[in-house]
C-alpha positions in Angstrom: -6.7 -21.6 -4.4 -5.0 -22.3 -7.8 -5.6 -20.4 -11.0 -7.8 -23.2 -12.5 -10.1 -23.0 -9.5 -10.2 -19.2 -9.6 -11.1 -19.2 -13.3 -13.8 -21.8 -12.8 -15.3 -19.8 -9.9 -15.2 -16.6 -12.0 -16.9 -18.3 -15.0 -19.6 -19.7 -12.7 -20.1 -16.2 -11.3 -20.4 -14.7 -14.8 -22.8 -17.5 -15.9 -25.0 -17.0 -12.9 -25.0 -13.2 -13.5 -26.5 -14.0 -16.9 -29.1 -16.3 -15.4 -28.0 -19.3 -17.5 -27.9 -22.8 -16.1 -24.9 -25.1 -16.8 -26.9 -27.3 -19.1 -28.1 -24.4 -21.2 -24.6 -22.9 -21.4 -23.3 -26.3 -22.5 -25.9 -26.5 -25.2 -25.1 -22.9 -26.4 -21.5 -23.7 -26.9 -22.0 -27.3 -28.1 -20.2 -29.2 -25.3 -21.3 -31.8 -22.8 -22.7 -30.4 -19.5 -19.9 -32.2 -17.6 -17.4 -30.1 -19.5 -19.0 -26.9 -18.0 -19.1 -28.5 -14.6 -15.5 -29.6 -14.7 -14.4 -26.1 -15.8 -16.4 -24.4 -13.0 -15.2 -26.8 -10.4 -11.6 -26.1 -11.3 -10.9 -29.6 -12.6 -10.1 -28.6 -16.1 -9.2 -25.4 -18.0 -11.4 -24.7 -21.0 -9.9 -25.1 -24.4 -9.2 -21.9 -26.2 -12.2 -22.4 -28.5 -14.5 -23.2 -25.6 -13.2 -20.2 -23.7 -13.9 -18.0 -26.7 -17.4 -19.4 -27.0 -18.1 -19.1 -23.3 -17.0 -15.5 -23.3 -19.3 -14.7 -26.3 -22.3 -16.3 -24.6 -21.5 -14.7 -21.3 -20.9 -11.4 -23.1 -17.6 -10.6 -21.4 -14.0 -10.1 -22.3 -10.9 -12.1 -21.5 -9.9 -9.4 -19.0 -13.2 -9.7 -17.2 -13.0 -13.5 -17.2 -9.6 -13.4 -15.6 -10.4 -10.7 -13.0 -10.6 -13.1 -10.1 -8.2 -11.7 -7.5 -11.2 -11.0 -5.3 -11.9 -14.7 -5.3 -8.8 -15.5 -3.2 -9.3 -17.0 0.2 -9.7 -14.5 3.1 -6.3 -15.6 4.4 -4.6 -14.9 1.0 -6.3 -11.5 0.8 -5.2 -10.5 4.3 -1.7 -11.7 3.5 -1.7 -9.5 0.3 -3.0 -6.5 2.3 -0.4 -7.0 5.0 2.4 -7.3 2.4 1.3 -4.0 0.7 1.2 -2.3 4.1 4.7 -3.6 5.0 6.0 -2.4 1.6 4.3 1.0 2.0 4.4 2.0 5.7 3.8 5.7 4.8 0.4 4.7 3.4 -1.0 3.0 6.6 -3.0 6.1 7.7 -4.5 6.4 4.2 -5.3 2.7 4.2 -6.9 3.0 7.6 -9.1 5.9 6.4 -10.3 3.9 3.4 -11.1 0.8 5.5 -13.0 2.9 8.0 -15.0 4.6 5.2 -15.9 1.3 3.6 -17.0 -0.3 6.8 -19.2 2.4 8.3 
């Protein structure tokens, strides 16, 4: 999944968390509803001014908006985990304990 799609999914997640429909969000930031749809579907990046307005309405920071690593595909996440384990073999036991604690 590319960064544009990840950002769109993250903004959709933040919008839904606020309980705002796409049409209402578009109205609040003075854009056409298709603009919001295209951003959330990963077709377009928001302009800087639209992004600033989105973040203000969604009451979040740039850092929060770009915190979308958890939105990677399962395959990408597993590959990243495996890479970390390969790079840190001394941490495998600790990693195992954490996984077991989270999945009980």
